[in-house]
mmJSON file of the N, C-alpha and C atoms, coordinates in Angstrom:
{"data_MODEL":{"atom_site":{
"group_PDB":["ATOM","ATOM","ATOM","ATOM","ATOM","ATOM","ATOM","ATOM","ATOM","ATOM","ATOM","ATOM","ATOM","ATOM","ATOM","ATOM","ATOM","ATOM","ATOM","ATOM","ATOM","ATOM","ATOM","ATOM","ATOM","ATOM","ATOM","ATOM","ATOM","ATOM","ATOM","ATOM","ATOM","ATOM","ATOM","ATOM","ATOM","ATOM","ATOM","ATOM","ATOM","ATOM","ATOM","ATOM","ATOM","ATOM","ATOM","ATOM","ATOM","ATOM","ATOM","ATOM","ATOM","ATOM","ATOM","ATOM","ATOM","ATOM","ATOM","ATOM","ATOM","ATOM","ATOM","ATOM","ATOM","ATOM","ATOM","ATOM","ATOM","ATOM","ATOM","ATOM","ATOM","ATOM","ATOM","ATOM","ATOM","ATOM","ATOM","ATOM","ATOM","ATOM","ATOM","ATOM","ATOM","ATOM","ATOM","ATOM","ATOM","ATOM","ATOM","ATOM","ATOM","ATOM","ATOM","ATOM","ATOM","ATOM","ATOM","ATOM","ATOM","ATOM","ATOM","ATOM","ATOM","ATOM","ATOM","ATOM","ATOM","ATOM","ATOM","ATOM","ATOM","ATOM","ATOM","ATOM","ATOM","ATOM","ATOM","ATOM","ATOM","ATOM","ATOM","ATOM","ATOM","ATOM","ATOM","ATOM","ATOM","ATOM","ATOM","ATOM","ATOM","ATOM","ATOM","ATOM","ATOM","ATOM","ATOM","ATOM","ATOM","ATOM","ATOM","ATOM","ATOM","ATOM","ATOM","ATOM","ATOM","ATOM","ATOM","ATOM","ATOM","ATOM","ATOM","ATOM","ATOM","ATOM","ATOM","ATOM","ATOM","ATOM","ATOM","ATOM","ATOM","ATOM","ATOM","ATOM","ATOM","ATOM","ATOM","ATOM","ATOM","ATOM","ATOM","ATOM","ATOM","ATOM","ATOM","ATOM","ATOM","ATOM","ATOM","ATOM","ATOM","ATOM","ATOM","ATOM","ATOM","ATOM","ATOM","ATOM","ATOM","ATOM","ATOM","ATOM","ATOM","ATOM","ATOM","ATOM","ATOM","ATOM","ATOM","ATOM","ATOM","ATOM","ATOM","ATOM","ATOM","ATOM","ATOM","ATOM","ATOM","ATOM","ATOM","ATOM","ATOM","ATOM","ATOM","ATOM","ATOM","ATOM","ATOM","ATOM","ATOM","ATOM","ATOM","ATOM","ATOM","ATOM","ATOM","ATOM","ATOM","ATOM","ATOM","ATOM","ATOM","ATOM","ATOM","ATOM","ATOM","ATOM","ATOM"],
"id":[1,2,3,4,5,6,7,8,9,10,11,12,13,14,15,16,17,18,19,20,21,22,23,24,25,26,27,28,29,30,31,32,33,34,35,36,37,38,39,40,41,42,43,44,45,46,47,48,49,50,51,52,53,54,55,56,57,58,59,60,61,62,63,64,65,66,67,68,69,70,71,72,73,74,75,76,77,78,79,80,81,82,83,84,85,86,87,88,89,90,91,92,93,94,95,96,97,98,99,100,101,102,103,104,105,106,107,108,109,110,111,112,113,114,115,116,117,118,119,120,121,122,123,124,125,126,127,128,129,130,131,132,133,134,135,136,137,138,139,140,141,142,143,144,145,146,147,148,149,150,151,152,153,154,155,156,157,158,159,160,161,162,163,164,165,166,167,168,169,170,171,172,173,174,175,176,177,178,179,180,181,182,183,184,185,186,187,188,189,190,191,192,193,194,195,196,197,198,199,200,201,202,203,204,205,206,207,208,209,210,211,212,213,214,215,216,217,218,219,220,221,222,223,224,225,226,227,228,229,230,231,232,233,234,235,236,237,238,239,240,241,242,243],
"type_symbol":["N","C","C","N","C","C","N","C","C","N","C","C","N","C","C","N","C","C","N","C","C","N","C","C","N","C","C","N","C","C","N","C","C","N","C","C","N","C","C","N","C","C","N","C","C","N","C","C","N","C","C","N","C","C","N","C","C","N","C","C","N","C","C","N","C","C","N","C","C","N","C","C","N","C","C","N","C","C","N","C","C","N","C","C","N","C","C","N","C","C","N","C","C","N","C","C","N","C","C","N","C","C","N","C","C","N","C","C","N","C","C","N","C","C","N","C","C","N","C","C","N","C","C","N","C","C","N","C","C","N","C","C","N","C","C","N","C","C","N","C","C","N","C","C","N","C","C","N","C","C","N","C","C","N","C","C","N","C","C","N","C","C","N","C","C","N","C","C","N","C","C","N","C","C","N","C","C","N","C","C","N","C","C","N","C","C","N","C","C","N","C","C","N","C","C","N","C","C","N","C","C","N","C","C","N","C","C","N","C","C","N","C","C","N","C","C","N","C","C","N","C","C","N","C","C","N","C","C","N","C","C","N","C","C","N","C","C","N","C","C","N","C","C"],
"label_atom_id":["N","CA","C","N","CA","C","N","CA","C","N","CA","C","N","CA","C","N","CA","C","N","CA","C","N","CA","C","N","CA","C","N","CA","C","N","CA","C","N","CA","C","N","CA","C","N","CA","C","N","CA","C","N","CA","C","N","CA","C","N","CA","C","N","CA","C","N","CA","C","N","CA","C","N","CA","C","N","CA","C","N","CA","C","N","CA","C","N","CA","C","N","CA","C","N","CA","C","N","CA","C","N","CA","C","N","CA","C","N","CA","C","N","CA","C","N","CA","C","N","CA","C","N","CA","C","N","CA","C","N","CA","C","N","CA","C","N","CA","C","N","CA","C","N","CA","C","N","CA","C","N","CA","C","N","CA","C","N","CA","C","N","CA","C","N","CA","C","N","CA","C","N","CA","C","N","CA","C","N","CA","C","N","CA","C","N","CA","C","N","CA","C","N","CA","C","N","CA","C","N","CA","C","N","CA","C","N","CA","C","N","CA","C","N","CA","C","N","CA","C","N","CA","C","N","CA","C","N","CA","C","N","CA","C","N","CA","C","N","CA","C","N","CA","C","N","CA","C","N","CA","C","N","CA","C","N","CA","C","N","CA","C","N","CA","C","N","CA","C","N","CA","C","N","CA","C","N","CA","C","N","CA","C"],
"label_alt_id":[null,null,null,null,null,null,null,null,null,null,null,null,null,null,null,null,null,null,null,null,null,null,null,null,null,null,null,null,null,null,null,null,null,null,null,null,null,null,null,null,null,null,null,null,null,null,null,null,null,null,null,null,null,null,null,null,null,null,null,null,null,null,null,null,null,null,null,null,null,null,null,null,null,null,null,null,null,null,null,null,null,null,null,null,null,null,null,null,null,null,null,null,null,null,null,null,null,null,null,null,null,null,null,null,null,null,null,null,null,null,null,null,null,null,null,null,null,null,null,null,null,null,null,null,null,null,null,null,null,null,null,null,null,null,null,null,null,null,null,null,null,null,null,null,null,null,null,null,null,null,null,null,null,null,null,null,null,null,null,null,null,null,null,null,null,null,null,null,null,null,null,null,null,null,null,null,null,null,null,null,null,null,null,null,null,null,null,null,null,null,null,null,null,null,null,null,null,null,null,null,null,null,null,null,null,null,null,null,null,null,null,null,null,null,null,null,null,null,null,null,null,null,null,null,null,null,null,null,null,null,null,null,null,null,null,null,null,null,null,null,null,null,null],
"label_comp_id":["MET","MET","MET","THR","THR","THR","THR","THR","THR","ALA","ALA","ALA","ALA","ALA","ALA","ARG","ARG","ARG","PRO","PRO","PRO","ALA","ALA","ALA","ASP","ASP","ASP","GLN","GLN","GLN","THR","THR","THR","LYS","LYS","LYS","ARG","ARG","ARG","ASN","ASN","ASN","GLN","GLN","GLN","ALA","ALA","ALA","GLU","GLU","GLU","PHE","PHE","PHE","TRP","TRP","TRP","ASN","ASN","ASN","ALA","ALA","ALA","ARG","ARG","ARG","GLN","GLN","GLN","ALA","ALA","ALA","SER","SER","SER","ALA","ALA","ALA","SER","SER","SER","ASP","ASP","ASP","GLU","GLU","GLU","LYS","LYS","LYS","GLN","GLN","GLN","LEU","LEU","LEU","VAL","VAL","VAL","ALA","ALA","ALA","VAL","VAL","VAL","MET","MET","MET","TYR","TYR","TYR","ASP","ASP","ASP","LEU","LEU","LEU","ALA","ALA","ALA","ARG","ARG","ARG","SER","SER","SER","THR","THR","THR","ALA","ALA","ALA","ALA","ALA","ALA","LYS","LYS","LYS","ALA","ALA","ALA","ALA","ALA","ALA","GLY","GLY","GLY","ARG","ARG","ARG","ASP","ASP","ASP","PRO","PRO","PRO","ASN","ASN","ASN","HIS","HIS","HIS","PRO","PRO","PRO","VAL","VAL","VAL","TRP","TRP","TRP","ARG","ARG","ARG","GLU","GLU","GLU","LEU","LEU","LEU","ALA","ALA","ALA","GLU","GLU","GLU","LEU","LEU","LEU","LEU","LEU","LEU","HIS","HIS","HIS","GLY","GLY","GLY","TRP","TRP","TRP","SER","SER","SER","VAL","VAL","VAL","ASP","ASP","ASP","THR","THR","THR","GLN","GLN","GLN","ARG","ARG","ARG","ALA","ALA","ALA","LEU","LEU","LEU","SER","SER","SER","SER","SER","SER","ARG","ARG","ARG","ASP","ASP","ASP","ALA","ALA","ALA","GLN","GLN","GLN"],
"label_asym_id":["A","A","A","A","A","A","A","A","A","A","A","A","A","A","A","A","A","A","A","A","A","A","A","A","A","A","A","A","A","A","A","A","A","A","A","A","A","A","A","A","A","A","A","A","A","A","A","A","A","A","A","A","A","A","A","A","A","A","A","A","A","A","A","A","A","A","A","A","A","A","A","A","A","A","A","A","A","A","A","A","A","A","A","A","A","A","A","A","A","A","A","A","A","A","A","A","A","A","A","A","A","A","A","A","A","A","A","A","A","A","A","A","A","A","A","A","A","A","A","A","A","A","A","A","A","A","A","A","A","A","A","A","A","A","A","A","A","A","A","A","A","A","A","A","A","A","A","A","A","A","A","A","A","A","A","A","A","A","A","A","A","A","A","A","A","A","A","A","A","A","A","A","A","A","A","A","A","A","A","A","A","A","A","A","A","A","A","A","A","A","A","A","A","A","A","A","A","A","A","A","A","A","A","A","A","A","A","A","A","A","A","A","A","A","A","A","A","A","A","A","A","A","A","A","A","A","A","A","A","A","A","A","A","A","A","A","A","A","A","A","A","A","A"],
"label_entity_id":["1","1","1","1","1","1","1","1","1","1","1","1","1","1","1","1","1","1","1","1","1","1","1","1","1","1","1","1","1","1","1","1","1","1","1","1","1","1","1","1","1","1","1","1","1","1","1","1","1","1","1","1","1","1","1","1","1","1","1","1","1","1","1","1","1","1","1","1","1","1","1","1","1","1","1","1","1","1","1","1","1","1","1","1","1","1","1","1","1","1","1","1","1","1","1","1","1","1","1","1","1","1","1","1","1","1","1","1","1","1","1","1","1","1","1","1","1","1","1","1","1","1","1","1","1","1","1","1","1","1","1","1","1","1","1","1","1","1","1","1","1","1","1","1","1","1","1","1","1","1","1","1","1","1","1","1","1","1","1","1","1","1","1","1","1","1","1","1","1","1","1","1","1","1","1","1","1","1","1","1","1","1","1","1","1","1","1","1","1","1","1","1","1","1","1","1","1","1","1","1","1","1","1","1","1","1","1","1","1","1","1","1","1","1","1","1","1","1","1","1","1","1","1","1","1","1","1","1","1","1","1","1","1","1","1","1","1","1","1","1","1","1","1"],
"label_seq_id":[1,1,1,2,2,2,3,3,3,4,4,4,5,5,5,6,6,6,7,7,7,8,8,8,9,9,9,10,10,10,11,11,11,12,12,12,13,13,13,14,14,14,15,15,15,16,16,16,17,17,17,18,18,18,19,19,19,20,20,20,21,21,21,22,22,22,23,23,23,24,24,24,25,25,25,26,26,26,27,27,27,28,28,28,29,29,29,30,30,30,31,31,31,32,32,32,33,33,33,34,34,34,35,35,35,36,36,36,37,37,37,38,38,38,39,39,39,40,40,40,41,41,41,42,42,42,43,43,43,44,44,44,45,45,45,46,46,46,47,47,47,48,48,48,49,49,49,50,50,50,51,51,51,52,52,52,53,53,53,54,54,54,55,55,55,56,56,56,57,57,57,58,58,58,59,59,59,60,60,60,61,61,61,62,62,62,63,63,63,64,64,64,65,65,65,66,66,66,67,67,67,68,68,68,69,69,69,70,70,70,71,71,71,72,72,72,73,73,73,74,74,74,75,75,75,76,76,76,77,77,77,78,78,78,79,79,79,80,80,80,81,81,81],
"pdbx_PDB_ins_code":[null,null,null,null,null,null,null,null,null,null,null,null,null,null,null,null,null,null,null,null,null,null,null,null,null,null,null,null,null,null,null,null,null,null,null,null,null,null,null,null,null,null,null,null,null,null,null,null,null,null,null,null,null,null,null,null,null,null,null,null,null,null,null,null,null,null,null,null,null,null,null,null,null,null,null,null,null,null,null,null,null,null,null,null,null,null,null,null,null,null,null,null,null,null,null,null,null,null,null,null,null,null,null,null,null,null,null,null,null,null,null,null,null,null,null,null,null,null,null,null,null,null,null,null,null,null,null,null,null,null,null,null,null,null,null,null,null,null,null,null,null,null,null,null,null,null,null,null,null,null,null,null,null,null,null,null,null,null,null,null,null,null,null,null,null,null,null,null,null,null,null,null,null,null,null,null,null,null,null,null,null,null,null,null,null,null,null,null,null,null,null,null,null,null,null,null,null,null,null,null,null,null,null,null,null,null,null,null,null,null,null,null,null,null,null,null,null,null,null,null,null,null,null,null,null,null,null,null,null,null,null,null,null,null,null,null,null,null,null,null,null,null,null],
"Cartn_x":[-2.038,-1.911,-1.629,-2.343,-2.151,-1.131,-0.176,0.817,0.365,0.656,0.284,1.176,0.595,1.365,2.405,3.579,4.618,4.208,4.586,4.2,4.627,5.817,6.279,5.386,4.976,4.08,2.735,2.23,0.946,1.045,2.149,2.348,2.348,3.038,3.062,1.669,0.906,-0.465,-1.319,-1.169,-1.937,-1.599,-0.302,0.108,-0.437,-0.371,-0.896,-2.392,-3.116,-4.561,-4.851,-4.081,-4.263,-4.065,-2.943,-2.639,-3.564,-3.921,-4.868,-6.22,-6.656,-7.94,-7.884,-6.783,-6.657,-6.671,-5.976,-5.974,-7.383,-8.066,-9.408,-10.403,-10.171,-11.117,-10.868,-9.779,-9.526,-10.613,-11.267,-12.397,-11.983,-10.737,-10.252,-8.739,-8.177,-6.742,-5.906,-6.369,-5.631,-5.535,-6.614,-6.582,-5.678,-5.671,-4.792,-3.33,-2.989,-1.621,-1.271,-2.194,-1.934,-1.666,-2.425,-2.22,-0.843,-0.494,0.782,1.954,1.791,2.822,3.0,1.887,1.954,2.647,2.342,2.983,4.492,4.889,6.311,7.019,6.416,7.022,7.086,6.05,6.03,7.119,7.259,8.278,9.672,9.897,11.194,11.483,10.475,10.666,11.042,10.415,10.754,12.18,12.577,13.934,14.976,14.663,15.635,15.725,14.676,14.678,14.694,15.568,15.644,16.671,17.281,18.337,17.738,17.718,17.129,17.983,19.195,20.085,20.33,19.476,19.604,19.476,20.249,20.202,18.823,17.951,16.619,15.849,16.09,15.413,15.885,17.186,17.73,17.182,17.095,16.571,15.135,14.328,12.936,12.871,13.687,13.712,14.121,15.12,15.573,14.51,13.824,12.746,11.639,11.222,10.18,10.657,11.897,12.452,12.475,12.943,12.992,11.624,10.637,9.266,8.794,9.073,8.638,9.278,10.575,11.282,10.744,10.592,10.074,8.68,7.841,6.474,6.453,7.287,7.352,7.827,8.817,9.306,8.216,7.504,6.43,5.339,5.01,3.994,4.48,5.739,6.301,6.316,6.708,6.751,5.344,4.406,3.016,2.445,2.774,2.281,2.928,4.153,4.878,4.331,3.599,3.08,1.843],
"Cartn_y":[40.157,38.841,37.834,36.735,35.685,34.698,34.362,33.385,32.008,31.029,29.66,29.163,28.344,27.781,26.821,26.881,25.939,24.558,23.519,22.163,21.82,22.244,21.946,22.625,23.86,24.569,23.864,23.417,22.719,21.4,20.712,19.457,19.7,20.739,21.062,21.388,22.143,22.471,21.213,20.336,19.086,18.231,18.155,17.37,17.982,19.298,19.97,19.715,19.813,19.562,18.127,17.192,15.776,15.54,16.009,15.771,16.569,17.772,18.555,17.865,17.313,16.609,15.353,14.64,13.438,13.808,14.888,15.322,15.721,16.467,16.942,15.789,14.708,13.597,12.628,12.809,11.939,12.172,11.101,11.245,11.245,10.87,10.903,11.079,11.234,11.493,10.321,9.107,7.931,7.918,8.253,8.325,9.454,10.558,11.668,11.243,10.489,9.98,9.1,8.265,7.404,8.243,9.299,10.181,10.849,11.34,12.03,11.065,9.831,8.807,8.531,8.414,8.218,9.395,10.603,11.79,11.766,11.398,11.332,10.287,9.136,8.091,8.521,9.171,9.654,10.699,11.597,12.64,12.021,11.059,10.395,9.636,8.969,8.212,9.132,10.285,11.237,11.738,11.989,12.483,11.411,10.166,9.075,8.508,8.693,8.054,6.539,5.878,4.41,3.923,4.818,4.452,4.045,2.741,2.309,2.679,3.13,3.526,5.029,5.783,7.247,7.745,8.757,9.263,9.719,10.069,10.539,9.435,8.176,7.083,6.983,7.149,7.119,8.285,9.465,10.646,10.41,9.839,9.566,8.512,7.475,6.425,7.005,7.88,8.474,9.393,10.108,10.977,10.144,9.077,8.214,7.523,7.091,6.449,7.421,8.634,9.636,9.914,10.043,10.274,9.086,7.877,6.68,6.585,6.817,6.755,7.829,9.05,10.132,9.807,9.27,8.943,7.796,6.78,5.663,6.136,7.022,7.557,8.351,9.16,9.961,9.058,8.005,7.07,6.348,5.964,5.27,6.17,7.407,8.309,8.651,8.723,8.988,7.792,6.573,5.369,5.166,5.657,5.503,6.404,7.431,8.377,7.875],
"Cartn_z":[-35.114,-35.69,-34.575,-34.567,-33.589,-34.113,-33.266,-33.682,-33.231,-34.06,-33.727,-32.588,-31.742,-30.635,-31.183,-30.594,-30.992,-30.515,-31.249,-30.842,-29.41,-29.002,-27.642,-26.606,-26.891,-25.97,-25.88,-27.001,-27.026,-26.265,-26.44,-25.722,-24.222,-23.768,-22.339,-21.824,-22.616,-22.208,-22.131,-23.117,-23.117,-21.895,-21.585,-20.418,-19.134,-19.027,-17.837,-17.7,-18.792,-18.75,-18.332,-18.86,-18.53,-17.036,-16.497,-15.081,-14.169,-14.565,-13.764,-13.69,-14.814,-14.844,-13.968,-14.019,-13.187,-11.705,-11.36,-9.961,-9.529,-10.367,-10.035,-9.909,-10.655,-10.622,-9.466,-8.748,-7.595,-6.563,-6.158,-5.237,-3.774,-3.499,-2.12,-2.125,-0.95,-0.828,-1.338,-1.115,-1.58,-3.094,-3.776,-5.24,-5.71,-4.978,-5.337,-5.235,-4.212,-4.084,-5.282,-5.712,-6.875,-8.125,-8.3,-9.454,-9.374,-8.194,-8.045,-8.206,-7.763,-7.955,-9.45,-10.161,-11.612,-12.294,-11.851,-12.414,-12.159,-10.95,-10.618,-11.482,-11.632,-12.475,-13.932,-14.419,-15.793,-16.015,-15.06,-15.153,-15.145,-14.271,-14.204,-15.498,-16.033,-17.273,-18.432,-18.488,-19.551,-19.388,-18.148,-17.893,-18.181,-17.858,-17.984,-19.385,-20.176,-21.485,-21.309,-22.029,-21.94,-20.93,-20.197,-19.257,-17.913,-17.601,-16.331,-15.125,-15.364,-14.271,-14.234,-14.889,-14.884,-13.443,-13.062,-11.69,-11.223,-12.138,-11.724,-10.989,-11.357,-10.663,-9.216,-9.002,-7.638,-6.824,-7.461,-6.775,-6.312,-7.2,-6.832,-5.73,-5.836,-4.807,-3.459,-3.449,-2.196,-1.594,-2.44,-1.961,-1.311,-1.971,-1.417,-0.142,-0.134,1.056,2.231,1.985,3.043,3.624,2.762,3.242,4.075,3.602,4.328,5.704,5.771,7.053,8.003,7.517,8.36,8.893,8.022,8.419,9.419,9.188,10.135,11.502,11.527,12.803,13.513,12.759,13.352,13.926,13.2,13.706,14.961,14.959,16.12,17.344,17.168,18.328,18.806,17.899,18.293,19.059,18.582,19.247,20.619,20.788,22.048,23.152,22.779,23.764,24.467],
"occupancy":[1.0,1.0,1.0,1.0,1.0,1.0,1.0,1.0,1.0,1.0,1.0,1.0,1.0,1.0,1.0,1.0,1.0,1.0,1.0,1.0,1.0,1.0,1.0,1.0,1.0,1.0,1.0,1.0,1.0,1.0,1.0,1.0,1.0,1.0,1.0,1.0,1.0,1.0,1.0,1.0,1.0,1.0,1.0,1.0,1.0,1.0,1.0,1.0,1.0,1.0,1.0,1.0,1.0,1.0,1.0,1.0,1.0,1.0,1.0,1.0,1.0,1.0,1.0,1.0,1.0,1.0,1.0,1.0,1.0,1.0,1.0,1.0,1.0,1.0,1.0,1.0,1.0,1.0,1.0,1.0,1.0,1.0,1.0,1.0,1.0,1.0,1.0,1.0,1.0,1.0,1.0,1.0,1.0,1.0,1.0,1.0,1.0,1.0,1.0,1.0,1.0,1.0,1.0,1.0,1.0,1.0,1.0,1.0,1.0,1.0,1.0,1.0,1.0,1.0,1.0,1.0,1.0,1.0,1.0,1.0,1.0,1.0,1.0,1.0,1.0,1.0,1.0,1.0,1.0,1.0,1.0,1.0,1.0,1.0,1.0,1.0,1.0,1.0,1.0,1.0,1.0,1.0,1.0,1.0,1.0,1.0,1.0,1.0,1.0,1.0,1.0,1.0,1.0,1.0,1.0,1.0,1.0,1.0,1.0,1.0,1.0,1.0,1.0,1.0,1.0,1.0,1.0,1.0,1.0,1.0,1.0,1.0,1.0,1.0,1.0,1.0,1.0,1.0,1.0,1.0,1.0,1.0,1.0,1.0,1.0,1.0,1.0,1.0,1.0,1.0,1.0,1.0,1.0,1.0,1.0,1.0,1.0,1.0,1.0,1.0,1.0,1.0,1.0,1.0,1.0,1.0,1.0,1.0,1.0,1.0,1.0,1.0,1.0,1.0,1.0,1.0,1.0,1.0,1.0,1.0,1.0,1.0,1.0,1.0,1.0,1.0,1.0,1.0,1.0,1.0,1.0,1.0,1.0,1.0,1.0,1.0,1.0,1.0,1.0,1.0,1.0,1.0,1.0],
"B_iso_or_equiv":[0.0,0.0,0.0,0.0,0.0,0.0,0.0,0.0,0.0,0.0,0.0,0.0,0.0,0.0,0.0,0.0,0.0,0.0,0.0,0.0,0.0,0.0,0.0,0.0,0.0,0.0,0.0,0.0,0.0,0.0,0.0,0.0,0.0,0.0,0.0,0.0,0.0,0.0,0.0,0.0,0.0,0.0,0.0,0.0,0.0,0.0,0.0,0.0,0.0,0.0,0.0,0.0,0.0,0.0,0.0,0.0,0.0,0.0,0.0,0.0,0.0,0.0,0.0,0.0,0.0,0.0,0.0,0.0,0.0,0.0,0.0,0.0,0.0,0.0,0.0,0.0,0.0,0.0,0.0,0.0,0.0,0.0,0.0,0.0,0.0,0.0,0.0,0.0,0.0,0.0,0.0,0.0,0.0,0.0,0.0,0.0,0.0,0.0,0.0,0.0,0.0,0.0,0.0,0.0,0.0,0.0,0.0,0.0,0.0,0.0,0.0,0.0,0.0,0.0,0.0,0.0,0.0,0.0,0.0,0.0,0.0,0.0,0.0,0.0,0.0,0.0,0.0,0.0,0.0,0.0,0.0,0.0,0.0,0.0,0.0,0.0,0.0,0.0,0.0,0.0,0.0,0.0,0.0,0.0,0.0,0.0,0.0,0.0,0.0,0.0,0.0,0.0,0.0,0.0,0.0,0.0,0.0,0.0,0.0,0.0,0.0,0.0,0.0,0.0,0.0,0.0,0.0,0.0,0.0,0.0,0.0,0.0,0.0,0.0,0.0,0.0,0.0,0.0,0.0,0.0,0.0,0.0,0.0,0.0,0.0,0.0,0.0,0.0,0.0,0.0,0.0,0.0,0.0,0.0,0.0,0.0,0.0,0.0,0.0,0.0,0.0,0.0,0.0,0.0,0.0,0.0,0.0,0.0,0.0,0.0,0.0,0.0,0.0,0.0,0.0,0.0,0.0,0.0,0.0,0.0,0.0,0.0,0.0,0.0,0.0,0.0,0.0,0.0,0.0,0.0,0.0,0.0,0.0,0.0,0.0,0.0,0.0,0.0,0.0,0.0,0.0,0.0,0.0],
"pdbx_formal_charge":[null,null,null,null,null,null,null,null,null,null,null,null,null,null,null,null,null,null,null,null,null,null,null,null,null,null,null,null,null,null,null,null,null,null,null,null,null,null,null,null,null,null,null,null,null,null,null,null,null,null,null,null,null,null,null,null,null,null,null,null,null,null,null,null,null,null,null,null,null,null,null,null,null,null,null,null,null,null,null,null,null,null,null,null,null,null,null,null,null,null,null,null,null,null,null,null,null,null,null,null,null,null,null,null,null,null,null,null,null,null,null,null,null,null,null,null,null,null,null,null,null,null,null,null,null,null,null,null,null,null,null,null,null,null,null,null,null,null,null,null,null,null,null,null,null,null,null,null,null,null,null,null,null,null,null,null,null,null,null,null,null,null,null,null,null,null,null,null,null,null,null,null,null,null,null,null,null,null,null,null,null,null,null,null,null,null,null,null,null,null,null,null,null,null,null,null,null,null,null,null,null,null,null,null,null,null,null,null,null,null,null,null,null,null,null,null,null,null,null,null,null,null,null,null,null,null,null,null,null,null,null,null,null,null,null,null,null,null,null,null,null,null,null],
"auth_seq_id":[1,1,1,2,2,2,3,3,3,4,4,4,5,5,5,6,6,6,7,7,7,8,8,8,9,9,9,10,10,10,11,11,11,12,12,12,13,13,13,14,14,14,15,15,15,16,16,16,17,17,17,18,18,18,19,19,19,20,20,20,21,21,21,22,22,22,23,23,23,24,24,24,25,25,25,26,26,26,27,27,27,28,28,28,29,29,29,30,30,30,31,31,31,32,32,32,33,33,33,34,34,34,35,35,35,36,36,36,37,37,37,38,38,38,39,39,39,40,40,40,41,41,41,42,42,42,43,43,43,44,44,44,45,45,45,46,46,46,47,47,47,48,48,48,49,49,49,50,50,50,51,51,51,52,52,52,53,53,53,54,54,54,55,55,55,56,56,56,57,57,57,58,58,58,59,59,59,60,60,60,61,61,61,62,62,62,63,63,63,64,64,64,65,65,65,66,66,66,67,67,67,68,68,68,69,69,69,70,70,70,71,71,71,72,72,72,73,73,73,74,74,74,75,75,75,76,76,76,77,77,77,78,78,78,79,79,79,80,80,80,81,81,81],
"auth_comp_id":["MET","MET","MET","THR","THR","THR","THR","THR","THR","ALA","ALA","ALA","ALA","ALA","ALA","ARG","ARG","ARG","PRO","PRO","PRO","ALA","ALA","ALA","ASP","ASP","ASP","GLN","GLN","GLN","THR","THR","THR","LYS","LYS","LYS","ARG","ARG","ARG","ASN","ASN","ASN","GLN","GLN","GLN","ALA","ALA","ALA","GLU","GLU","GLU","PHE","PHE","PHE","TRP","TRP","TRP","ASN","ASN","ASN","ALA","ALA","ALA","ARG","ARG","ARG","GLN","GLN","GLN","ALA","ALA","ALA","SER","SER","SER","ALA","ALA","ALA","SER","SER","SER","ASP","ASP","ASP","GLU","GLU","GLU","LYS","LYS","LYS","GLN","GLN","GLN","LEU","LEU","LEU","VAL","VAL","VAL","ALA","ALA","ALA","VAL","VAL","VAL","MET","MET","MET","TYR","TYR","TYR","ASP","ASP","ASP","LEU","LEU","LEU","ALA","ALA","ALA","ARG","ARG","ARG","SER","SER","SER","THR","THR","THR","ALA","ALA","ALA","ALA","ALA","ALA","LYS","LYS","LYS","ALA","ALA","ALA","ALA","ALA","ALA","GLY","GLY","GLY","ARG","ARG","ARG","ASP","ASP","ASP","PRO","PRO","PRO","ASN","ASN","ASN","HIS","HIS","HIS","PRO","PRO","PRO","VAL","VAL","VAL","TRP","TRP","TRP","ARG","ARG","ARG","GLU","GLU","GLU","LEU","LEU","LEU","ALA","ALA","ALA","GLU","GLU","GLU","LEU","LEU","LEU","LEU","LEU","LEU","HIS","HIS","HIS","GLY","GLY","GLY","TRP","TRP","TRP","SER","SER","SER","VAL","VAL","VAL","ASP","ASP","ASP","THR","THR","THR","GLN","GLN","GLN","ARG","ARG","ARG","ALA","ALA","ALA","LEU","LEU","LEU","SER","SER","SER","SER","SER","SER","ARG","ARG","ARG","ASP","ASP","ASP","ALA","ALA","ALA","GLN","GLN","GLN"],
"auth_asym_id":["A","A","A","A","A","A","A","A","A","A","A","A","A","A","A","A","A","A","A","A","A","A","A","A","A","A","A","A","A","A","A","A","A","A","A","A","A","A","A","A","A","A","A","A","A","A","A","A","A","A","A","A","A","A","A","A","A","A","A","A","A","A","A","A","A","A","A","A","A","A","A","A","A","A","A","A","A","A","A","A","A","A","A","A","A","A","A","A","A","A","A","A","A","A","A","A","A","A","A","A","A","A","A","A","A","A","A","A","A","A","A","A","A","A","A","A","A","A","A","A","A","A","A","A","A","A","A","A","A","A","A","A","A","A","A","A","A","A","A","A","A","A","A","A","A","A","A","A","A","A","A","A","A","A","A","A","A","A","A","A","A","A","A","A","A","A","A","A","A","A","A","A","A","A","A","A","A","A","A","A","A","A","A","A","A","A","A","A","A","A","A","A","A","A","A","A","A","A","A","A","A","A","A","A","A","A","A","A","A","A","A","A","A","A","A","A","A","A","A","A","A","A","A","A","A","A","A","A","A","A","A","A","A","A","A","A","A","A","A","A","A","A","A"],
"auth_atom_id":["N","CA","C","N","CA","C","N","CA","C","N","CA","C","N","CA","C","N","CA","C","N","CA","C","N","CA","C","N","CA","C","N","CA","C","N","CA","C","N","CA","C","N","CA","C","N","CA","C","N","CA","C","N","CA","C","N","CA","C","N","CA","C","N","CA","C","N","CA","C","N","CA","C","N","CA","C","N","CA","C","N","CA","C","N","CA","C","N","CA","C","N","CA","C","N","CA","C","N","CA","C","N","CA","C","N","CA","C","N","CA","C","N","CA","C","N","CA","C","N","CA","C","N","CA","C","N","CA","C","N","CA","C","N","CA","C","N","CA","C","N","CA","C","N","CA","C","N","CA","C","N","CA","C","N","CA","C","N","CA","C","N","CA","C","N","CA","C","N","CA","C","N","CA","C","N","CA","C","N","CA","C","N","CA","C","N","CA","C","N","CA","C","N","CA","C","N","CA","C","N","CA","C","N","CA","C","N","CA","C","N","CA","C","N","CA","C","N","CA","C","N","CA","C","N","CA","C","N","CA","C","N","CA","C","N","CA","C","N","CA","C","N","CA","C","N","CA","C","N","CA","C","N","CA","C","N","CA","C","N","CA","C","N","CA","C","N","CA","C","N","CA","C","N","CA","C","N","CA","C","N","CA","C"],
"pdbx_PDB_model_num":[1,1,1,1,1,1,1,1,1,1,1,1,1,1,1,1,1,1,1,1,1,1,1,1,1,1,1,1,1,1,1,1,1,1,1,1,1,1,1,1,1,1,1,1,1,1,1,1,1,1,1,1,1,1,1,1,1,1,1,1,1,1,1,1,1,1,1,1,1,1,1,1,1,1,1,1,1,1,1,1,1,1,1,1,1,1,1,1,1,1,1,1,1,1,1,1,1,1,1,1,1,1,1,1,1,1,1,1,1,1,1,1,1,1,1,1,1,1,1,1,1,1,1,1,1,1,1,1,1,1,1,1,1,1,1,1,1,1,1,1,1,1,1,1,1,1,1,1,1,1,1,1,1,1,1,1,1,1,1,1,1,1,1,1,1,1,1,1,1,1,1,1,1,1,1,1,1,1,1,1,1,1,1,1,1,1,1,1,1,1,1,1,1,1,1,1,1,1,1,1,1,1,1,1,1,1,1,1,1,1,1,1,1,1,1,1,1,1,1,1,1,1,1,1,1,1,1,1,1,1,1,1,1,1,1,1,1,1,1,1,1,1,1]
}}}
């Protein structure tokens, strides 16, 4: 006997299919970054609910800031050589 998928499981599958399709349709790396940024914001919004000061927003901001600082430093040291 096959059991019906629980609604939560189906929702997760639908979301995975949606994001996988968006990633696959990105025609270049820049578009892929846009998709991943949208995914990160969507994930944070779901975690935060209606709370604009939920810690998940700070976590995402710190992650993006850290990447930006690291990349800027790497570019500066490469340009200095």
